[in-house]
N, C-alpha and C positions, 0 to 999 in steps of 0.2 A: 293503804289499808284495803284489803279485799272486801268486796260487797257480797255479803252472805244473806240472802232473803230468808224471811221466815217461812217455814213449811206450814202446811195446813194444820198439822198436829200442834206446832208451836202456837199458832193463832188460837186454836181451841183451848189450849192450856191457859193462855194469858187471859182470854175472855172468862173462863171458868173461875180464875183466881180473883177477878174483880166483880163477879156476879152478873156478867152480861151474857145473854144467850147467843148473840150474833153481833157482827159489826154494825148492822143497822140499829140494833138495840143500844150499842155503845154511843151513837150519835143522835139518839132520839131527842135529847134536850136542845139540839140545835134547831132554831126556827126553820120551818119549811121554805119560807120565802127567800132565805139566803143560801139554801142548798142548791147544788147544781141540778139534780133531778134527772141526770142522764149520764151515760159513760163519758169519761174524760176523753176529749179528742186529742189523741197523740198520733204521731206518724207511725206507720208500720215498722216492724222490726227491720233492721238493716245489718249487713255484714260489717265487720270491723273496718275493712278497707273502704267500704262505701261511707261510713261515718267519718273516717279520716279525711277522705276527699271532700265531703260536705263541709266539715269544719275548716278545711283549708280554704275553701271558696269563701266562707264567711270572713276568715282572717284577711283574705286578699282584698276585701272591700275597705279595710282600714287604711288610712293614710299615715305614713310615718315621717319622722323628721330627718331620717338618714337615707331615704331612697329617692330624694329629689332636693334641689336647692331650697333651703328653708331659712326664713328670716323671722320666724315666730319665736318669741321669748316671753316677756312679761312675767317673769318669775320662775319659769321652767325652761331649762336650756339643754341643748344637745352638745354634750362634751365628750371628749375621748376618755374612756375608762380603761386603764391597763387590765389585761386579761388576768393578771395575778389577783386583782380585787375579787373577780367572780370566783376564781379557783379557791382562794383562801376563805372567803366568806361562806362558801358552800360546805365547808368542813362541818361535820356533825358537832364538834366541840363548840362551834359558834352558832350555827343556825338552829340548834335545839335549846340553847341556853335561855333561861328566863331570869327573873329577878334573883340576884345573888344573896338570898337570905342567909345562907350558911357560908361564911368566908373561908372556912377550912376546906371546903370542897369547891370553891368558886374563884380560886386565885387567878386563873387565866382570864376569866371574864372581867374580874375586878381590875386587873392590871390593864387590860385593853381599854376599859372605861377611863381609868386614871390617865392613860396616855392621851386619849381623846380630849379629856378635859384640859389637859396641859396645853395641847396644840391650839384649841379654841381660845383659851385665855390669852395665849401669846399672839394669836392672829388678831384678836380684838383689842389688844393693848390693855387688857383687864387683869385683875389679880386672881380671880376664880371663875370657874365655869361649872355648871351642873351637868348631870348625866343625860342631858338632852330632853326635848319636849316632843309633842306630836309633830308639829310642823311650824312654819314661820308665823302663821296667824295666831295660833294659840300661845306661842312663845311671847308674842307682843302683848296679848291680853294678860298673861301672867306677869309680865313686866309692869303693866299699868297697875294691877292689883298690888304688887309689891311696893311700887312707888306710893300708892295710896296709904299703905301701912307705914312705910318708912317716914314719909313726910309728916304724917300725923295731923295735918290740917288741910282744909280746902276740899272741894268736891268737883272741881273742873279739871279736865284734861284737854289740852289743845293738841289736835292731831293735824299735821300738815296734809293738804290736799294731794301732795306728791307721794303719800304713803299708799301702798297697793290698795286698790278699792276693795278687794276681797278681805284684806286684813281689817280694814275699817268696818266692813259689814259684820265680820265675826265679833269685833269689839262692840258694835251696836247691839248685837244679839245678846252678848254676855251682860251688858249693863242696862238693858231695857227696863229692868225692875230693880235697879241698884241705885244708891245715892250718887254714884259717879255720873257726871254729866259730860258728854262728849261735844266738843266744839271744833269746827274745821278752820284751819288757817289757810286762806286762799293762796293760790300761786301768785307770785309777784311777776314782774316783767322779766322775761328770759326763761321762765319755767322753774324758778326756785323761790324759796322763802325770801321775803324782804325783811331783814333783821330789824330795821327801823319800825316797820309796820307791826312786827311781832311785839316789840317793846311797848308800842302804843296800845296794842291789844291787851297786853298783860295789865296795863294800868287803867284800862278804860271801864271795864264792867265789874259787877259784883263788888267784892272787897279788895280789888286790885290783885297784885301778885300773890297775896296770902291766900286767895281763894283758888289759885291754880296750883295743883300739886305736881303736875308733870307736863312736859312738852314732848311730843313724839315727832321725829323726822325719819325719813328714809334716805339713805345715801349710798349709792346713787338712787335718786327717787324713781318712781314708777315710770316717769317719762324719759328716764335715762340720764337726767341732768345731775351734776354733782353739786350738792348743797355745800354752803360755806359753814362747816361745823364750828370753827372758832368764832365766827360772827354771831351765830345763833347762841352760843354759850355766853358771849359778851352781852347780848341782848337780855338774857336771863339775869345776869348779874346786875346790869344797869337798871332793870325794872325793880330789882330787889333793893336798890338803894346805893349800890356801889361799895359800901364798906365791907370789910371782911366778915364781920358778924352777920350783916344782912345777906351777903352772898351765900353764907353757909345755910341759909334757910330759903334759898331760891327754889323754884320748881325743879324737880329732877328732870334731867335730859335723857330721853330714851332714844337710841338710834337703831333702826332696823337696817342691816347692812348685807351686802352681797359678799360672801366669804372670799370669792376669787378676787374681787376688786381690792381687797385689803392687802394684796401683794403689791399693789401700786399706790393706792390712796392711803392717806393718814388714817390709822385706826381710831375708832371712836374714843378710846381711852385717852388718846393724846390731846383731844380738844375738849375734854371735860365731861364727856358723857358718863352718866352714872350706871346705865344698863345698856348692853348691846345684845340684840337678838337678831335672828334671821333664819332663813331656810337653808338646809344643808343639801338640797338636791344636787347642786353643782359639785359637791364633793363626793364623787364616786357612785352616785345613784342615777339610774336611767330615768329619762322623762316618764316612761311608762304611762302615758295618757294622764299624767297629773299626780302620780303617787304610787306606792307610799314613799315618804321622805322622812326627814326629821327636822326638828327645830333646835337651834342652839341658843344658849342663854349664858351670858357672862356679865359679871358685875364686880364691885369693889369689895374687899375683905370686910369693910365696915358693915356691909349688909348681909353677911354670910348666914346669919340665923333667920333671915327673912326670905332666903332663896327657895323657890318652889322645887319640888321633886327631891332629889338626893344628890349627895356629893361623895365620891370615893376618895379616900385619903390613904397616904402611905404611912406605914408604921413599922414597928419591930416587935417580934414576939419575945417571950421571956429568955430565949437563947440568943437574942440579938439578930435573928434572921429577918430580912426585909419581908414585909407582907402588906396586903391591901384589905381595907375594910370599908364598909359604908359609914363614913364619919358623921354625916347628917342625913337623917331620914325624916323629913318633915311632912310626909304625906299622911292622910288619914288612915291609910292601910297599915301604917307603922305605929301611930300614936293616936291619942284621943282626938276625935273629930274637931272639937273646939280649939285644939292647939295646932291643928294642921295649917300649913300655909298654902296648900294646894290639894285639889282632889284629882289631879291628873295621875293616873295609875300605871302608865306605860312609858318607858323611856326610849321606845323605838330603837332598842339596843342593836339589832343587826344593821339597821340603816346607818346609825352613827358609827358603828364599827367599820363599815365600808368607808365612811368619811375619814376615819383615822388611817385606814390602810391606804387610801388615795393620797392623803397628805404625806404619809411616810414614804411611799413609793416615788412620788414626784420630788419631795424635799422642797426647801425654800426656793431654790433656783428654778425647779420645774414649775411650781405654782406661779412664780413670777413670769415665767415664759408664757404660760397659758394666759395670764392676764394681759401681758403685752401684745400677744398675738390677737386676742379678742379686741383689744382697744384699737390696734392698727387697722384691723379689718373693718371695724365700725366707722372709723374716720375716712377710710378709703371709700367705703360703700356710700357714705353720706355725700361725699364730694361727687361721686359718679351719678348718684340718683338725682342730685340737684341740677345736673346738666340736662335732664329731660325737661323740655319746655312745659310750663304749666305747674311744675312741682316746686314748692317753696319750703324752706325750713320753718317749722312752727316755733322753735325756741333757739336762742343763741347762746345759752349757758354752756360751759364745758360739759362734756359727756364721756362716759366710759365705754360701754358696748351696745348701747341702744340710743335711738334718736327718733324724733317725731317729724314727719313731713306732712304738709298740707297738699292734697291732691285736687285737681280740677273737677274730679267726679267723686261721688260718694265712695268712701273707702271700702265699704262692704261690697259694692259692685266691682271695684278694682280687684279686691281679694278673690272673688269668685272667678273673674276673668283670668287672673294669674293662675289659679288652680287648674283651669282648663288647658293652660299651656305648660303644665307640669312644674309650676313654681308655687311654693308655699310662701305667700306674702307675709307681711307683718300683721299685727293685731289691729283691726278697725276699732278706734277708740270709742265709737258710739255704743259699743257693748256695755261700757261702764259710764260713759259721759255722753248722754243723748245729744247734747249740742255740738259735740265734736264729730259731726257726720263725715267730714272730708279729711280727717286726720288718721294717719296710720303709724303705729309704733313698730319700727324695724329693728331687729336684733341680729347681732353676729356673735360668733364664738371662735375659738381656735380651730373649729372644724370648717369654718367658712373658707371656701377657696375662691381665687380670683375668677375662675370660670363661673362660679355661682353668681357673683356680682355682675359679671358680664351678661349672663342669662337674664337676670332680674331687670337690668337696664334695658336690654333689647325687648323684653316682654312688656315693660312699662311703656316704651315708645309705641309699640303696636297697639296696646290696649287703649292708650290715650290718643291714638291717631296721629302721632308725629313721625318724623323720618326715622329710618333705621339707625341703630347704634353704630358709632364709629368703632374701628378696631381698638381693642384694649392695649394700652401701651405700658403703663407703670406696673410694677410688681410689688408685692408686700415684703417678701424676704427671699434671700438666697437665689434670686433670679429664676425661681420656679413658678410656673403657672399652675 
């Protein structure tokens, strides 16, 4: 849209229409002590080429995840995105589409959302999925709210310490003045939940299991460790009494999952989870300094009328032709506020559409290859990093693409030292866990190369004052380095 400033005549006409004699008169009601009182200090005018060069210099100060070896993850990952995703999602039919209120003129958007829902439901091992949420954290909050309504009793939700700290902070903000009470399940030995301790926790306080309406886990968890989903589900049933009738009233199990990991790991639906949520950044969306992205939400058909947001369904018109409509519209924007299940009013449509394009272009085999490559790279990197004197493994549980190491120096110091050597290290965990000052969360993806790992190990040896790294021998795949 071109910028067309107002002329002096335009300003005079607008002031006259509202009864003001001047711009000063217009702002007379603003107290003098909060007004600037002098001309705004702005840089002098520059030519277009000068502005482009200046902006380029500012952009060059940013550090990227694809212009150096990077081992930063913790929820946002550098993955390869086929060029077709950018090309197709930039088409006007998609990037200008908004809420499909009129199905007769929104069939393309509705079908794209329907396909997205179908893929997410299949990936999560669930029966239905909605038309996406803002991002992973708010998707989790919506899952907790739905569980609170579905369960119908209790006020406590137990959230594992292994759930992303930012997800837990968002939940704490939402429920600060709500009857829902959040309690944390501490990590067990190895970096995952202890199912036995969970069962004891369910029976220990309040009114026992009846007072807990949901249990939240993340799998793989924030520390990269793979939780034992079936064991957690067994603990919930055991605390409920073991009988089929009692198990039917157990707390709902909510699983926050990495969508790429589901190409290798058991889907949450297979081990009894009632709701699966997560962040879709890994599905065709750039890291982009943390967003935008989208959240996905999948559950069982029994809870369909409690699902937040909306669901696109497939139907037929009076002539038998296939068509798509908004089957469920449970937002307050569509129905009376008191009947709404959610006040989230955006489905991050373009971002989830990119997710659908990404999954379609890669297919089942391609997504599995991405997961396998990421997993192999992580296990190789962990083995190599642990060869550096002074570095130890923080946890011994199985992991997918991230792992935590304990360093002989504060992790934040090591991170800065690595940055000076052109290496983007892992996340220093004291950012979220003040006591974990010497722990670093390292992440790999299918974009991690053997040379990146070699460079990391060499830099760590120098930073920590040990001998130089030995030549790299093993390879990850195909004999290529």
